[in-house]
C-alpha positions in Angstrom: -27.2 34.4 -24.2 -29.5 34.0 -21.3 -30.1 30.4 -22.3 -26.4 29.7 -21.5 -25.5 28.6 -18.0 -23.8 31.7 -16.4 -20.8 31.6 -14.2 -19.0 34.6 -12.6 -15.3 35.0 -12.9 -14.2 37.9 -10.7 -11.1 39.1 -8.8 -8.7 41.8 -8.0 -8.4 45.1 -9.9 -4.6 45.1 -9.3 -4.3 41.6 -10.5 -0.9 39.9 -10.8 0.3 38.5 -14.1 -0.3 35.0 -12.9 -3.8 35.9 -11.8 -4.6 37.4 -15.2 -3.4 34.2 -16.9 -5.5 32.1 -14.7 -8.6 34.3 -15.4 -7.8 34.0 -19.1 -7.6 30.2 -19.0 -10.8 29.9 -16.9 -12.9 32.3 -19.1 -11.7 30.7 -22.3 -12.4 27.1 -21.0 -15.8 28.0 -19.7 -16.7 29.8 -22.9 -15.7 26.8 -25.0 -18.0 24.7 -22.8 -21.0 26.9 -23.6 -20.9 28.9 -20.4 -21.7 32.7 -20.3 -19.0 34.4 -18.3 -20.3 37.1 -15.9 -18.1 39.8 -14.3 -18.3 43.4 -13.3 -16.4 45.2 -16.1 -13.8 46.3 -13.5 -10.0 46.5 -14.2 -7.9 43.4 -13.8 -9.5 40.0 -13.5 -13.0 41.1 -14.7 -11.6 42.8 -17.8 -9.5 39.7 -18.7 -12.6 37.4 -18.2 -14.8 39.6 -20.4 -12.1 39.8 -23.1 -11.6 36.1 -23.3 -15.4 35.4 -23.5 -16.3 37.9 -26.1 -16.6 35.2 -28.8 -18.6 32.8 -26.6 -20.7 35.1 -24.6 -20.2 37.4 -21.6 -22.4 39.5 -19.3 -21.1 42.7 -17.7 -22.9 44.0 -14.7 -22.3 47.7 -14.2 -22.4 49.9 -11.1 -23.6 53.1 -12.9 -26.0 53.9 -15.7 -25.9 52.0 -18.9 -24.4 54.9 -20.7 -21.7 55.5 -18.1 -18.8 53.1 -18.6 -16.5 52.7 -15.6 -13.6 52.5 -15.8 -13.5 54.7 -18.9 -10.7 52.6 -20.5 -13.2 49.8 -20.8 -15.4 51.8 -23.2 -14.2 49.8 -26.2 -14.6 46.5 -24.3 -18.2 47.5 -23.4 -19.0 48.3 -27.0 -17.7 44.8 -28.0 -19.8 43.2 -25.3 -22.9 44.9 -26.7 -22.3 43.1 -30.0 -22.1 39.5 -28.6 -23.2 39.7 -25.0 -25.1 41.8 -22.5 -24.5 45.0 -20.4 -26.7 44.9 -17.2 -27.4 47.6 -14.6 -30.2 48.6 -12.2 -29.2 52.2 -12.3 -30.9 54.8 -14.5 -29.1 56.2 -17.5 -26.7 59.0 -16.7 -26.0 57.8 -13.1 -22.3 58.0 -12.2 -21.2 55.0 -10.1 -20.5 55.8 -6.4 -19.1 53.6 -3.6 -22.5 52.2 -2.5 -23.4 51.1 -6.0 -20.7 48.5 -6.1 -21.9 46.1 -3.4 -25.3 46.4 -4.9 -23.8 45.5 -8.3 -22.0 42.6 -6.8 -25.3 41.0 -5.6 -26.5 41.0 -9.2 -23.3 39.3 -10.4 -23.8 36.5 -8.0 -27.6 36.4 -8.5 -27.2 35.9 -12.2 -24.7 33.2 -11.9 -24.9 29.5 -11.0 -21.5 29.8 -9.4 -18.9 32.4 -8.5 -15.2 31.8 -9.1 -12.8 34.2 -7.3 -9.4 34.3 -8.9 -7.5 36.8 -6.8 -8.9 38.8 -3.8 -7.4 40.5 -0.8 -9.1 40.4 2.6 -12.1 42.8 2.7 -12.3 43.1 -1.1 -15.4 43.6 -3.2 -14.9 40.1 -4.6 -15.5 38.7 -1.1 -18.7 40.6 -0.9 -19.8 38.9 -4.1 -18.9 35.5 -2.6 -20.9 36.2 0.5 -23.9 37.2 -1.6 -23.5 34.0 -3.5 -23.7 32.0 -0.3 -26.8 33.8 0.8 -28.4 33.2 -2.7 -27.5 29.5 -2.6 -24.9 29.7 -5.4 -21.6 27.7 -5.5 -18.5 29.5 -4.3 -15.2 28.5 -5.8 -11.7 30.0 -5.5 -8.3 29.7 -7.0 -5.6 29.2 -4.3 -2.6 31.5 -4.2 0.7 32.0 -2.5 0.2 32.5 1.2 2.6 35.5 1.2 0.8 37.3 -1.6 -1.8 39.7 -0.2 -3.9 39.4 -3.4 -4.4 35.7 -2.6 -5.4 36.2 1.0 -9.2 36.4 0.4 -9.2 33.3 -1.9 -7.2 31.2 0.6 -9.6 32.3 3.3 -12.6 31.3 1.2 -11.1 27.8 0.6 -10.3 27.5 4.3 -13.9 28.2 5.1 -15.3 25.7 2.7 -15.2 27.2 -0.8 -14.3 24.7 -3.6 -10.7 24.9 -4.7 -10.5 25.1 -8.5 -7.5 24.8 -10.7 -9.0 25.2 -14.2 -12.3 25.4 -16.1 -12.8 21.7 -15.9 -13.0 21.8 -12.1 -15.6 24.6 -12.3 -17.7 22.6 -14.8 -17.5 19.5 -12.7 -18.5 21.3 -9.5 -21.6 22.7 -11.3 -22.6 19.4 -12.9 -21.9 20.8 -16.5 -20.4 18.9 -19.3 -16.6 19.0 -19.1 -14.9 19.8 -22.4 -11.6 18.1 -23.2 -8.7 20.5 -22.4 -10.9 23.1 -20.8 -8.5 25.5 -19.1 -5.4 23.4 -18.3 -3.9 25.1 -15.3 -0.3 24.6 -16.1 -0.7 26.1 -19.6 -2.9 28.9 -18.3 -0.3 29.9 -15.7 2.7 29.6 -17.9 1.2 31.1 -21.0 2.0 28.2 -23.2 -1.5 27.3 -24.2 -2.7 27.4 -27.8 -4.9 30.5 -28.3 -7.8 30.2 -30.8 -7.4 32.3 -33.9 -10.3 34.6 -33.0 -8.8 35.6 -29.7 -5.1 35.3 -30.7 -4.6 38.9 -31.9 -1.5 40.2 -29.9 -1.7 43.4 -28.0 -0.2 46.2 -29.9 3.3 47.0 -28.6 3.0 50.4 -26.9 5.7 53.0 -26.3 5.8 53.0 -22.5 8.2 55.1 -20.6 10.8 53.2 -18.5 9.6 54.7 -15.2 6.0 53.5 -16.0 7.4 50.0 -16.8 9.3 50.0 -13.5 6.1 50.8 -11.6 4.1 48.1 -13.5 6.5 45.2 -13.2 6.3 44.8 -9.3 2.5 45.1 -9.6 2.4 42.2 -12.0 4.8 40.0 -10.0 4.3 38.1 -6.7 6.1 35.5 -4.6 5.4 32.9 -7.3 7.7 33.2 -10.3 6.5 34.0 -13.8 8.3 33.5 -17.1 10.0 36.7 -18.4 8.5 36.4 -21.9 5.0 36.0 -20.4 5.6 39.1 -18.2 6.7 41.1 -21.3 3.6 40.1 -23.2 1.4 41.0 -20.3 3.0 44.5 -20.0 2.3 45.1 -23.7 5.8 46.7 -24.2 8.7 45.7 -26.4 11.4 43.3 -25.0 14.0 45.9 -25.7 12.2 48.4 -23.4 11.5 45.9 -20.6 14.8 44.0 -20.4 16.9 46.9 -19.0 14.2 47.8 -16.5 14.1 44.2 -15.2 17.9 44.3 -14.8 17.7 47.6 -12.9 15.1 46.2 -10.6 17.2 43.1 -10.0 20.2 45.2 -9.1 18.1 47.3 -6.8 17.0 44.1 -5.0 13.3 44.5 -5.9 13.0 41.6 -8.3 14.8 38.3 -8.2 15.4 35.7 -10.9 14.7 32.1 -9.7 15.7 28.7 -11.0 14.5 28.2 -14.5 14.7 31.8 -15.4 11.5 32.9 -13.8 11.0 36.3 -12.2 9.5 37.0 -8.7 9.3 39.8 -6.2 12.4 39.8 -4.0 
């Protein structure tokens, strides 16, 4: 694991559906190229990056003790990482993570990595702290651009404005770091639309959960942004059945909260 070149893939906890797809494509493409994917075991982008790199190698840097998994819903993911990757922390066993532990954790993420890729980040986010640490440590800083009206892309766009390398896929990351580019590594169009072929080992679909309509109604706007996403991709990301999601989307459209754009995509109104 430690012999593999490490690259951090980090971003927003409240990631959009497009951001999660981008993280998935990046982590998968980097893993296929022999890269160890580093992240912070947080919700959103970090979780997706770890999940997609389980088969190829991933390192999770924790803010609390090695036996204190935060957030708790990532306990199963942490157990899976233990089988094929690494859990890393500087805190003693039993220590609950508190606010000041996270910036300290972030400096380890960047310090372990040859480069840091920020997928989605708002201004003043923890991901930007990691990016600043990376600059101080002489690491490469890369960012995925986002829609200028999406607050979750504000930090990434600012990083690019200030000199960070714009990346569209895993091949861009590999090229920037001088690593061998694998054919088809993280095609951005396929990653963003969800049409890419998923390897058999990571293709197991999420179980369709029974989610209440009001919960679906809350989660849909969080997954959407100004850039449209395919309805089927949104349904898959929600992990709910099409029959449960379709009427909620219609209700949100009638309320003027969601709009359907040319080609059938969905976006925030």
